[in-house]
C-alpha positions in Angstrom: 0.0 0.0 0.0 2.9 2.4 0.7 4.2 1.9 -2.8 0.9 3.0 -4.3 0.8 6.1 -2.1 4.4 6.9 -3.0 3.7 6.5 -6.7 0.6 8.7 -6.5 2.5 11.5 -4.7 5.3 11.3 -7.3 2.9 11.5 -10.2 1.0 14.3 -8.5 4.3 16.3 -8.2 5.1 15.8 -11.8 1.6 16.8 -13.0 1.4 19.8 -10.7 4.8 21.0 -11.6 4.1 20.7 -15.3 0.9 22.6 -14.9 2.6 25.3 -12.9 5.2 25.6 -15.6 2.6 26.2 -18.2 1.0 28.9 -16.1 4.4 30.5 -15.4 4.8 31.1 -19.2 2.4 34.0 -18.9 4.5 35.7 -16.1 7.6 37.4 -17.5 9.7 36.9 -14.4 8.8 33.1 -14.2 8.9 32.3 -17.9 12.1 30.2 -17.4 10.0 27.6 -15.4 8.0 26.8 -18.5 11.0 26.1 -20.8 11.0 22.5 -21.8 10.9 19.9 -24.5 8.3 17.5 -25.9 9.5 14.0 -26.4 7.8 10.9 -27.9 6.1 9.6 -31.0 4.8 12.6 -32.9 2.6 10.5 -35.2 0.7 7.5 -33.8 1.9 3.9 -34.6 -1.0 2.0 -36.1 -1.2 -1.8 -36.3 -4.1 -2.9 -38.5 -5.0 -6.7 -38.2 -8.4 -6.4 -40.1 -10.3 -7.6 -37.0 -8.5 -5.4 -34.6 -6.8 -2.0 -35.0 -4.3 -0.8 -32.4 -3.2 2.8 -32.3 -0.3 3.7 -30.0 1.1 7.2 -29.3 3.1 8.4 -26.4 4.3 11.9 -25.7 6.0 13.4 -22.6 6.2 17.2 -22.2 9.0 18.1 -19.8 9.6 21.5 -18.4 11.8 22.9 -15.6 8.8 23.3 -13.2 7.8 19.6 -13.8 11.3 18.5 -13.0 11.3 20.6 -9.8 7.9 19.1 -8.9 9.3 15.6 -9.4 12.3 16.4 -7.1 10.0 18.0 -4.5 7.7 15.0 -4.5 10.7 12.6 -4.1 11.8 14.7 -1.1 8.3 14.6 0.4 8.1 10.8 -0.1 11.4 10.2 1.6 10.6 12.5 4.6 6.9 11.6 5.1 6.8 7.9 4.3 
């Protein structure tokens, strides 16, 4: 159960940090927190088997605030749990 809670806290830190980075783009003094890179498959991979059709795409958008959120959530997990 502790592992599930740790995972949820870490994902919440990443998501919250990424969202705050996007919001920081509109504030000139905090614009550097939104600087980042988008990685992944830009066009989806499609596997068509006549009966079944699978479409797979994966993209990760990293920014400085998201990385800081990840590091903060790791610190919280180590100290709290």
